[in-house]
C-alpha positions, 0 to 999 in steps of 0.5 A: 361714582358720586354718592349722595346719601340723606338720612336723619328723617322720621315721623315728628310731632309739630313743634319738635326737632330733627337733624338731617345729614348727607354724605357725599362720596365720590365727590370732593365738595369742599369749594363747592356751595352746598343746598338742602332741598325738598320736595312735598307730594305733589310739589316741585322740588324747593331750595331751603338752605345753601352754605358757601364754602366759607360757611355763608348760610342762606335760607328760604323765608318759610324756614328761616329762624327755625333751621340751620345749615352746617357743613364738615368739609373733612367728613364731606358731610352737610347737616340740617338741623331742623327746630319747631317743625310744622306739618308743611315741612312735610317732604322728602329731603335731599342735599347736592352741590349747587352746580349747573350740572350738579351730581345725581341726586340721593334717594333723599330722607322723609320728614313727616310732622304730624300729631 
């Protein structure tokens, strides 16, 4: 059974930072492209950042320069460092492998950026 467990979300003021973590069990994603996604209330889920097995990264324009994705294959973990957060970053954040048929989505971790 594959489990993706995201953590690290919370309430933060604009300009603040959060570090999200995603731990995967039941799956060896060393060779997968891994991604962080987010879904705001009433919106479609969108990709935020991806990282290849070789640690090449790509970011959505909306987060470029503010977010950093990283991975630790030994710990089956993916992180998302989020700096200079904006109210429009408010969403539930998810991680998953970038596959045609990805594993089941986890519960996500909620991020609220508000003063």
